[in-house]
PyMOL Python script that loads the backbone (N, CA, C, O; Angstrom):
from pymol import cmd

cmd.read_pdbstr("""\
ATOM      1  N   MET A   1     113.867  81.026 114.403  1.00  0.00           N
ATOM      2  CA  MET A   1     113.654  80.172 113.262  1.00  0.00           C
ATOM      3  C   MET A   1     113.815  80.944 112.059  1.00  0.00           C
ATOM      4  O   MET A   1     113.233  82.026 111.995  1.00  0.00           O
ATOM      5  N   LEU A   2     114.645  80.477 110.924  1.00  0.00           N
ATOM      6  CA  LEU A   2     114.965  81.129 109.899  1.00  0.00           C
ATOM      7  C   LEU A   2     113.958  80.625 108.795  1.00  0.00           C
ATOM      8  O   LEU A   2     113.740  79.421 108.657  1.00  0.00           O
ATOM      9  N   SER A   3     113.343  81.598 108.002  1.00  0.00           N
ATOM     10  CA  SER A   3     112.208  81.137 106.902  1.00  0.00           C
ATOM     11  C   SER A   3     112.918  81.293 105.507  1.00  0.00           C
ATOM     12  O   SER A   3     113.608  82.275 105.232  1.00  0.00           O
ATOM     13  N   THR A   4     112.712  80.338 104.728  1.00  0.00           N
ATOM     14  CA  THR A   4     113.418  80.546 103.392  1.00  0.00           C
ATOM     15  C   THR A   4     112.215  80.562 102.355  1.00  0.00           C
ATOM     16  O   THR A   4     112.401  80.193 101.196  1.00  0.00           O
ATOM     17  N   THR A   5     111.102  80.956 102.757  1.00  0.00           N
ATOM     18  CA  THR A   5     109.972  81.283 101.901  1.00  0.00           C
ATOM     19  C   THR A   5     110.481  82.284 101.096  1.00  0.00           C
ATOM     20  O   THR A   5     111.292  83.071 101.586  1.00  0.00           O
ATOM     21  N   GLY A   6     110.085  82.402  99.756  1.00  0.00           N
ATOM     22  CA  GLY A   6     110.619  83.614  99.033  1.00  0.00           C
ATOM     23  C   GLY A   6     111.823  83.873  98.610  1.00  0.00           C
ATOM     24  O   GLY A   6     112.061  84.981  98.130  1.00  0.00           O
ATOM     25  N   ILE A   7     112.774  82.929  98.707  1.00  0.00           N
ATOM     26  CA  ILE A   7     114.222  82.774  98.412  1.00  0.00           C
ATOM     27  C   ILE A   7     114.260  81.847  97.205  1.00  0.00           C
ATOM     28  O   ILE A   7     113.630  80.790  97.181  1.00  0.00           O
ATOM     29  N   ILE A   8     115.073  82.312  96.139  1.00  0.00           N
ATOM     30  CA  ILE A   8     115.335  81.354  95.255  1.00  0.00           C
ATOM     31  C   ILE A   8     116.652  81.618  94.785  1.00  0.00           C
ATOM     32  O   ILE A   8     117.196  82.712  94.935  1.00  0.00           O
ATOM     33  N   THR A   9     117.219  80.566  94.177  1.00  0.00           N
ATOM     34  CA  THR A   9     118.686  80.689  93.601  1.00  0.00           C
ATOM     35  C   THR A   9     118.791  80.600  92.396  1.00  0.00           C
ATOM     36  O   THR A   9     119.860  80.881  91.854  1.00  0.00           O
ATOM     37  N   ALA A  10     117.764  80.208  91.724  1.00  0.00           N
ATOM     38  CA  ALA A  10     117.681  79.955  90.201  1.00  0.00           C
ATOM     39  C   ALA A  10     117.679  81.288  89.447  1.00  0.00           C
ATOM     40  O   ALA A  10     117.507  82.366  90.017  1.00  0.00           O
ATOM     41  N   ASN A  11     117.853  81.168  88.303  1.00  0.00           N
ATOM     42  CA  ASN A  11     117.802  82.371  87.229  1.00  0.00           C
ATOM     43  C   ASN A  11     116.237  82.640  87.160  1.00  0.00           C
ATOM     44  O   ASN A  11     115.432  81.851  86.666  1.00  0.00           O
ATOM     45  N   PRO A  12     115.874  84.065  87.817  1.00  0.00           N
ATOM     46  CA  PRO A  12     114.606  84.246  87.729  1.00  0.00           C
ATOM     47  C   PRO A  12     113.700  84.470  86.485  1.00  0.00           C
ATOM     48  O   PRO A  12     112.482  84.647  86.504  1.00  0.00           O
ATOM     49  N   ARG A  13     114.554  84.429  85.354  1.00  0.00           N
ATOM     50  CA  ARG A  13     113.930  84.556  83.903  1.00  0.00           C
ATOM     51  C   ARG A  13     113.028  85.582  83.605  1.00  0.00           C
ATOM     52  O   ARG A  13     111.856  85.475  83.246  1.00  0.00           O
ATOM     53  N   PHE A  14     113.760  86.684  83.811  1.00  0.00           N
ATOM     54  CA  PHE A  14     112.954  87.947  83.496  1.00  0.00           C
ATOM     55  C   PHE A  14     112.849  88.049  81.977  1.00  0.00           C
ATOM     56  O   PHE A  14     113.682  87.474  81.277  1.00  0.00           O
ATOM     57  N   VAL A  15     111.759  88.830  81.390  1.00  0.00           N
ATOM     58  CA  VAL A  15     111.458  88.780  80.233  1.00  0.00           C
ATOM     59  C   VAL A  15     112.693  89.341  79.256  1.00  0.00           C
ATOM     60  O   VAL A  15     113.183  88.597  78.406  1.00  0.00           O
ATOM     61  N   LYS A  16     113.129  90.629  79.434  1.00  0.00           N
ATOM     62  CA  LYS A  16     114.322  91.268  78.790  1.00  0.00           C
ATOM     63  C   LYS A  16     115.095  92.092  79.786  1.00  0.00           C
ATOM     64  O   LYS A  16     114.918  93.310  79.817  1.00  0.00           O
ATOM     65  N   PRO A  17     115.943  91.500  80.600  1.00  0.00           N
ATOM     66  CA  PRO A  17     116.678  92.372  81.514  1.00  0.00           C
ATOM     67  C   PRO A  17     117.493  93.381  80.926  1.00  0.00           C
ATOM     68  O   PRO A  17     117.536  94.498  81.443  1.00  0.00           O
ATOM     69  N   ASN A  18     118.286  93.049  79.678  1.00  0.00           N
ATOM     70  CA  ASN A  18     119.036  94.035  79.020  1.00  0.00           C
ATOM     71  C   ASN A  18     118.536  95.079  78.574  1.00  0.00           C
ATOM     72  O   ASN A  18     119.302  96.026  78.396  1.00  0.00           O
ATOM     73  N   ALA A  19     117.188  95.228  78.274  1.00  0.00           N
ATOM     74  CA  ALA A  19     116.258  96.304  77.783  1.00  0.00           C
ATOM     75  C   ALA A  19     115.825  96.968  78.950  1.00  0.00           C
ATOM     76  O   ALA A  19     115.444  98.124  78.762  1.00  0.00           O
ATOM     77  N   GLY A  20     115.779  96.496  80.227  1.00  0.00           N
ATOM     78  CA  GLY A  20     115.144  96.845  81.417  1.00  0.00           C
ATOM     79  C   GLY A  20     113.794  96.392  81.690  1.00  0.00           C
ATOM     80  O   GLY A  20     113.048  96.989  82.466  1.00  0.00           O
ATOM     81  N   ASP A  21     113.467  95.321  81.047  1.00  0.00           N
ATOM     82  CA  ASP A  21     112.223  94.852  81.318  1.00  0.00           C
ATOM     83  C   ASP A  21     112.380  93.699  82.411  1.00  0.00           C
ATOM     84  O   ASP A  21     112.845  92.628  82.019  1.00  0.00           O
ATOM     85  N   TYR A  22     112.070  93.822  83.587  1.00  0.00           N
ATOM     86  CA  TYR A  22     112.095  92.896  84.576  1.00  0.00           C
ATOM     87  C   TYR A  22     110.808  92.206  85.123  1.00  0.00           C
ATOM     88  O   TYR A  22     110.659  91.837  86.288  1.00  0.00           O
ATOM     89  N   HIS A  23     109.822  92.076  84.028  1.00  0.00           N
ATOM     90  CA  HIS A  23     108.657  91.215  84.158  1.00  0.00           C
ATOM     91  C   HIS A  23     109.122  89.739  84.200  1.00  0.00           C
ATOM     92  O   HIS A  23     110.115  89.259  83.653  1.00  0.00           O
ATOM     93  N   LEU A  24     108.281  89.181  84.894  1.00  0.00           N
ATOM     94  CA  LEU A  24     108.812  87.492  84.921  1.00  0.00           C
ATOM     95  C   LEU A  24     108.231  86.796  83.672  1.00  0.00           C
ATOM     96  O   LEU A  24     107.056  86.939  83.333  1.00  0.00           O
ATOM     97  N   ALA A  25     109.081  86.074  83.042  1.00  0.00           N
ATOM     98  CA  ALA A  25     108.632  85.205  81.985  1.00  0.00           C
ATOM     99  C   ALA A  25     107.694  84.166  82.548  1.00  0.00           C
ATOM    100  O   ALA A  25     107.687  83.936  83.757  1.00  0.00           O
ATOM    101  N   TRP A  26     106.886  83.521  81.689  1.00  0.00           N
ATOM    102  CA  TRP A  26     106.035  82.705  82.062  1.00  0.00           C
ATOM    103  C   TRP A  26     106.578  81.422  82.848  1.00  0.00           C
ATOM    104  O   TRP A  26     105.851  80.783  83.607  1.00  0.00           O
ATOM    105  N   ASN A  27     107.716  81.147  82.640  1.00  0.00           N
ATOM    106  CA  ASN A  27     108.428  79.723  83.036  1.00  0.00           C
ATOM    107  C   ASN A  27     109.368  80.267  84.361  1.00  0.00           C
ATOM    108  O   ASN A  27     110.198  79.469  84.798  1.00  0.00           O
ATOM    109  N   SER A  28     109.262  81.503  84.955  1.00  0.00           N
ATOM    110  CA  SER A  28     109.976  81.933  86.073  1.00  0.00           C
ATOM    111  C   SER A  28     109.756  81.142  87.437  1.00  0.00           C
ATOM    112  O   SER A  28     108.639  80.942  87.915  1.00  0.00           O
ATOM    113  N   PRO A  29     110.898  80.736  87.984  1.00  0.00           N
ATOM    114  CA  PRO A  29     110.684  80.189  89.352  1.00  0.00           C
ATOM    115  C   PRO A  29     110.034  81.068  90.348  1.00  0.00           C
ATOM    116  O   PRO A  29     109.393  80.620  91.299  1.00  0.00           O
ATOM    117  N   ALA A  30     110.196  82.225  90.133  1.00  0.00           N
ATOM    118  CA  ALA A  30     109.767  83.313  91.020  1.00  0.00           C
ATOM    119  C   ALA A  30     108.131  83.576  91.167  1.00  0.00           C
ATOM    120  O   ALA A  30     107.624  84.338  91.991  1.00  0.00           O
ATOM    121  N   ILE A  31     107.476  82.842  90.267  1.00  0.00           N
ATOM    122  CA  ILE A  31     106.088  82.914  90.052  1.00  0.00           C
ATOM    123  C   ILE A  31     105.554  82.132  91.260  1.00  0.00           C
ATOM    124  O   ILE A  31     106.013  81.031  91.563  1.00  0.00           O
ATOM    125  N   ASP A  32     104.549  82.752  91.954  1.00  0.00           N
ATOM    126  CA  ASP A  32     103.868  82.053  93.096  1.00  0.00           C
ATOM    127  C   ASP A  32     104.920  81.627  94.092  1.00  0.00           C
ATOM    128  O   ASP A  32     104.632  80.658  94.794  1.00  0.00           O
ATOM    129  N   SER A  33     106.041  82.176  94.252  1.00  0.00           N
ATOM    130  CA  SER A  33     107.052  81.771  95.308  1.00  0.00           C
ATOM    131  C   SER A  33     107.237  82.859  96.322  1.00  0.00           C
ATOM    132  O   SER A  33     108.134  82.697  97.149  1.00  0.00           O
ATOM    133  N   GLY A  34     106.555  83.878  96.365  1.00  0.00           N
ATOM    134  CA  GLY A  34     106.670  84.903  97.296  1.00  0.00           C
ATOM    135  C   GLY A  34     105.827  84.839  98.563  1.00  0.00           C
ATOM    136  O   GLY A  34     105.063  83.886  98.722  1.00  0.00           O
ATOM    137  N   GLU A  35     105.934  85.872  99.536  1.00  0.00           N
ATOM    138  CA  GLU A  35     105.129  86.016 100.631  1.00  0.00           C
ATOM    139  C   GLU A  35     103.915  87.180 100.607  1.00  0.00           C
ATOM    140  O   GLU A  35     103.962  88.233  99.970  1.00  0.00           O
ATOM    141  N   ALA A  36     102.926  86.762 101.381  1.00  0.00           N
ATOM    142  CA  ALA A  36     102.055  87.928 101.417  1.00  0.00           C
ATOM    143  C   ALA A  36     102.562  89.055 102.269  1.00  0.00           C
ATOM    144  O   ALA A  36     102.833  88.982 103.468  1.00  0.00           O
ATOM    145  N   LEU A  37     102.657  90.169 101.444  1.00  0.00           N
ATOM    146  CA  LEU A  37     103.172  91.285 102.127  1.00  0.00           C
ATOM    147  C   LEU A  37     101.841  92.464 102.213  1.00  0.00           C
ATOM    148  O   LEU A  37     100.691  92.212 101.854  1.00  0.00           O
ATOM    149  N   SER A  38     102.251  93.608 102.700  1.00  0.00           N
ATOM    150  CA  SER A  38     101.013  94.475 102.771  1.00  0.00           C
ATOM    151  C   SER A  38     101.029  95.335 101.147  1.00  0.00           C
ATOM    152  O   SER A  38     100.292  96.274 100.848  1.00  0.00           O
ATOM    153  N   VAL A  39     101.733  94.911 100.560  1.00  0.00           N
ATOM    154  CA  VAL A  39     101.693  95.463  98.933  1.00  0.00           C
ATOM    155  C   VAL A  39     100.524  95.050  98.330  1.00  0.00           C
ATOM    156  O   VAL A  39     100.440  93.825  98.242  1.00  0.00           O
ATOM    157  N   THR A  40      99.629  95.652  97.903  1.00  0.00           N
ATOM    158  CA  THR A  40      98.494  95.112  97.140  1.00  0.00           C
ATOM    159  C   THR A  40      98.596  95.279  95.536  1.00  0.00           C
ATOM    160  O   THR A  40      97.843  94.646  94.796  1.00  0.00           O
ATOM    161  N   GLU A  41      99.349  95.967  95.159  1.00  0.00           N
ATOM    162  CA  GLU A  41      99.608  96.294  93.645  1.00  0.00           C
ATOM    163  C   GLU A  41     101.064  96.206  93.127  1.00  0.00           C
ATOM    164  O   GLU A  41     101.998  96.716  93.745  1.00  0.00           O
ATOM    165  N   ASP A  42     101.202  95.575  92.031  1.00  0.00           N
ATOM    166  CA  ASP A  42     102.698  95.669  91.533  1.00  0.00           C
ATOM    167  C   ASP A  42     102.964  97.062  90.718  1.00  0.00           C
ATOM    168  O   ASP A  42     102.050  97.881  90.632  1.00  0.00           O
ATOM    169  N   LEU A  43     104.009  97.265  90.230  1.00  0.00           N
ATOM    170  CA  LEU A  43     104.562  98.521  89.424  1.00  0.00           C
ATOM    171  C   LEU A  43     103.415  98.805  88.418  1.00  0.00           C
ATOM    172  O   LEU A  43     102.983  99.946  88.257  1.00  0.00           O
ATOM    173  N   ASP A  44     102.990  97.849  87.822  1.00  0.00           N
ATOM    174  CA  ASP A  44     102.032  98.080  86.660  1.00  0.00           C
ATOM    175  C   ASP A  44     100.509  98.572  87.171  1.00  0.00           C
ATOM    176  O   ASP A  44      99.662  99.222  86.559  1.00  0.00           O
ATOM    177  N   GLY A  45     100.493  98.109  88.298  1.00  0.00           N
ATOM    178  CA  GLY A  45      98.982  98.443  88.935  1.00  0.00           C
ATOM    179  C   GLY A  45      98.300  97.130  88.918  1.00  0.00           C
ATOM    180  O   GLY A  45      97.104  97.149  89.207  1.00  0.00           O
ATOM    181  N   TRP A  46      98.849  95.986  88.629  1.00  0.00           N
ATOM    182  CA  TRP A  46      98.093  94.603  88.727  1.00  0.00           C
ATOM    183  C   TRP A  46      97.819  94.350  90.211  1.00  0.00           C
ATOM    184  O   TRP A  46      98.687  94.667  91.023  1.00  0.00           O
ATOM    185  N   ARG A  47      96.603  93.768  90.643  1.00  0.00           N
ATOM    186  CA  ARG A  47      96.388  93.333  91.961  1.00  0.00           C
ATOM    187  C   ARG A  47      97.415  92.173  92.295  1.00  0.00           C
ATOM    188  O   ARG A  47      97.896  91.448  91.424  1.00  0.00           O
ATOM    189  N   ARG A  48      97.699  92.072  93.643  1.00  0.00           N
ATOM    190  CA  ARG A  48      98.691  91.039  94.108  1.00  0.00           C
ATOM    191  C   ARG A  48      97.751  90.256  94.968  1.00  0.00           C
ATOM    192  O   ARG A  48      97.009  90.850  95.749  1.00  0.00           O
ATOM    193  N   SER A  49      97.745  89.090  94.876  1.00  0.00           N
ATOM    194  CA  SER A  49      98.353  88.224  93.897  1.00  0.00           C
ATOM    195  C   SER A  49      97.403  87.696  92.788  1.00  0.00           C
ATOM    196  O   SER A  49      96.194  87.539  92.955  1.00  0.00           O
ATOM    197  N   ILE A  50      98.007  87.466  91.755  1.00  0.00           N
ATOM    198  CA  ILE A  50      97.293  86.702  90.537  1.00  0.00           C
ATOM    199  C   ILE A  50      97.820  85.369  90.596  1.00  0.00           C
ATOM    200  O   ILE A  50      99.022  85.109  90.660  1.00  0.00           O
ATOM    201  N   GLY A  51      96.723  84.386  90.568  1.00  0.00           N
ATOM    202  CA  GLY A  51      97.245  82.950  90.381  1.00  0.00           C
ATOM    203  C   GLY A  51      97.222  82.211  91.781  1.00  0.00           C
ATOM    204  O   GLY A  51      96.516  82.592  92.715  1.00  0.00           O
ATOM    205  N   ALA A  52      97.991  81.214  91.828  1.00  0.00           N
ATOM    206  CA  ALA A  52      98.177  80.517  93.049  1.00  0.00           C
ATOM    207  C   ALA A  52      98.784  81.135  94.333  1.00  0.00           C
ATOM    208  O   ALA A  52      98.440  80.671  95.420  1.00  0.00           O
ATOM    209  N   GLY A  53      99.624  82.107  94.270  1.00  0.00           N
ATOM    210  CA  GLY A  53     100.359  82.693  95.035  1.00  0.00           C
ATOM    211  C   GLY A  53     101.006  84.180  94.777  1.00  0.00           C
ATOM    212  O   GLY A  53     100.630  84.745  93.751  1.00  0.00           O
ATOM    213  N   TYR A  54     101.773  84.737  95.463  1.00  0.00           N
ATOM    214  CA  TYR A  54     102.531  85.819  95.342  1.00  0.00           C
ATOM    215  C   TYR A  54     103.813  85.602  94.460  1.00  0.00           C
ATOM    216  O   TYR A  54     104.572  84.652  94.648  1.00  0.00           O
ATOM    217  N   ASP A  55     103.972  86.404  93.635  1.00  0.00           N
ATOM    218  CA  ASP A  55     105.181  86.589  92.784  1.00  0.00           C
ATOM    219  C   ASP A  55     106.378  87.228  93.346  1.00  0.00           C
ATOM    220  O   ASP A  55     106.172  88.307  93.902  1.00  0.00           O
ATOM    221  N   ILE A  56     107.661  86.766  93.318  1.00  0.00           N
ATOM    222  CA  ILE A  56     108.708  87.594  93.757  1.00  0.00           C
ATOM    223  C   ILE A  56     109.150  88.601  92.855  1.00  0.00           C
ATOM    224  O   ILE A  56     109.404  88.441  91.661  1.00  0.00           O
ATOM    225  N   GLY A  57     109.224  89.703  93.549  1.00  0.00           N
ATOM    226  CA  GLY A  57     109.743  90.994  92.571  1.00  0.00           C
ATOM    227  C   GLY A  57     108.778  91.947  92.575  1.00  0.00           C
ATOM    228  O   GLY A  57     107.823  91.785  93.335  1.00  0.00           O
ATOM    229  N   ALA A  58     108.850  93.266  91.622  1.00  0.00           N
ATOM    230  CA  ALA A  58     108.095  94.175  91.515  1.00  0.00           C
ATOM    231  C   ALA A  58     106.767  93.980  90.686  1.00  0.00           C
ATOM    232  O   ALA A  58     105.870  94.824  90.694  1.00  0.00           O
ATOM    233  N   TYR A  59     106.709  92.788  89.959  1.00  0.00           N
ATOM    234  CA  TYR A  59     105.654  92.667  89.001  1.00  0.00           C
ATOM    235  C   TYR A  59     104.983  91.294  89.090  1.00  0.00           C
ATOM    236  O   TYR A  59     105.713  90.303  89.107  1.00  0.00           O
ATOM    237  N   GLU A  60     103.710  91.157  89.146  1.00  0.00           N
ATOM    238  CA  GLU A  60     102.968  89.913  89.223  1.00  0.00           C
ATOM    239  C   GLU A  60     103.028  89.577  87.831  1.00  0.00           C
ATOM    240  O   GLU A  60     102.977  90.450  86.964  1.00  0.00           O
ATOM    241  N   CYS A  61     103.147  88.201  87.542  1.00  0.00           N
ATOM    242  CA  CYS A  61     103.123  87.692  86.093  1.00  0.00           C
ATOM    243  C   CYS A  61     101.758  87.414  85.893  1.00  0.00           C
ATOM    244  O   CYS A  61     101.150  86.747  86.730  1.00  0.00           O
ATOM    245  N   SER A  62     101.142  87.896  84.769  1.00  0.00           N
ATOM    246  CA  SER A  62      99.687  88.022  84.431  1.00  0.00           C
ATOM    247  C   SER A  62      99.595  86.661  83.553  1.00  0.00           C
ATOM    248  O   SER A  62     100.399  86.319  82.687  1.00  0.00           O
ATOM    249  N   PRO A  63      98.672  86.105  83.884  1.00  0.00           N
ATOM    250  CA  PRO A  63      98.166  84.898  83.238  1.00  0.00           C
ATOM    251  C   PRO A  63      97.536  85.090  81.851  1.00  0.00           C
ATOM    252  O   PRO A  63      97.497  84.230  80.971  1.00  0.00           O
ATOM    253  N   PHE A  64      97.134  86.117  81.792  1.00  0.00           N
ATOM    254  CA  PHE A  64      96.360  86.856  80.454  1.00  0.00           C
ATOM    255  C   PHE A  64      97.329  86.655  79.188  1.00  0.00           C
ATOM    256  O   PHE A  64      98.543  86.841  79.273  1.00  0.00           O
ATOM    257  N   ILE A  65      96.738  86.291  78.106  1.00  0.00           N
ATOM    258  CA  ILE A  65      97.543  86.324  76.800  1.00  0.00           C
ATOM    259  C   ILE A  65      96.874  87.560  75.920  1.00  0.00           C
ATOM    260  O   ILE A  65      95.680  87.604  75.622  1.00  0.00           O
ATOM    261  N   VAL A  66      97.714  88.407  75.614  1.00  0.00           N
ATOM    262  CA  VAL A  66      97.452  89.436  74.857  1.00  0.00           C
ATOM    263  C   VAL A  66      97.620  89.320  73.273  1.00  0.00           C
ATOM    264  O   VAL A  66      98.746  89.282  72.778  1.00  0.00           O
ATOM    265  N   LEU A  67      96.644  89.274  72.618  1.00  0.00           N
ATOM    266  CA  LEU A  67      96.791  88.827  71.148  1.00  0.00           C
ATOM    267  C   LEU A  67      96.586  90.175  70.536  1.00  0.00           C
ATOM    268  O   LEU A  67      96.014  91.098  71.117  1.00  0.00           O
ATOM    269  N   PRO A  68      97.185  90.250  69.084  1.00  0.00           N
ATOM    270  CA  PRO A  68      96.947  91.465  68.387  1.00  0.00           C
ATOM    271  C   PRO A  68      95.622  91.672  67.751  1.00  0.00           C
ATOM    272  O   PRO A  68      95.001  90.698  67.324  1.00  0.00           O
ATOM    273  N   LEU A  69      95.110  92.974  67.652  1.00  0.00           N
ATOM    274  CA  LEU A  69      93.797  92.866  67.005  1.00  0.00           C
ATOM    275  C   LEU A  69      94.071  92.969  65.455  1.00  0.00           C
ATOM    276  O   LEU A  69      94.935  93.693  64.958  1.00  0.00           O
ATOM    277  N   VAL A  70      93.225  92.153  64.772  1.00  0.00           N
ATOM    278  CA  VAL A  70      93.490  92.011  63.203  1.00  0.00           C
ATOM    279  C   VAL A  70      92.059  92.240  62.566  1.00  0.00           C
ATOM    280  O   VAL A  70      91.089  91.511  62.776  1.00  0.00           O
ATOM    281  N   ILE A  71      92.072  93.240  61.844  1.00  0.00           N
ATOM    282  CA  ILE A  71      90.860  93.773  61.012  1.00  0.00           C
ATOM    283  C   ILE A  71      90.942  93.474  59.660  1.00  0.00           C
ATOM    284  O   ILE A  71      91.877  93.816  58.936  1.00  0.00           O
ATOM    285  N   LYS A  72      89.886  92.782  59.287  1.00  0.00           N
ATOM    286  CA  LYS A  72      89.925  92.443  57.845  1.00  0.00           C
ATOM    287  C   LYS A  72      88.721  93.071  57.113  1.00  0.00           C
ATOM    288  O   LYS A  72      87.631  93.134  57.681  1.00  0.00           O
ATOM    289  N   ASN A  73      88.896  93.525  55.896  1.00  0.00           N
ATOM    290  CA  ASN A  73      88.034  94.215  55.017  1.00  0.00           C
ATOM    291  C   ASN A  73      87.206  93.409  54.475  1.00  0.00           C
ATOM    292  O   ASN A  73      86.371  93.828  53.674  1.00  0.00           O
TER     293      ASN A  73
END
""", "prot")
cmd.dss("prot")
cmd.show_as("cartoon", "prot")
cmd.util.cbc("prot")
cmd.orient("prot")
């Protein structure tokens, strides 16, 4: 039996592939489309999985929003 889980044919929507940034953009079809493997962390050290499932690729897409710190006098 052939499994097609974890296979996508659409654009994975990397953040900036031309600059070497292969993190998944928030709207990537690879998010939550992967399989559970023995890998427990991504290349950034984030736990796998974050969210409803495992992401395809070397990086888990983080649901966290990072805002700049603004200090006013």
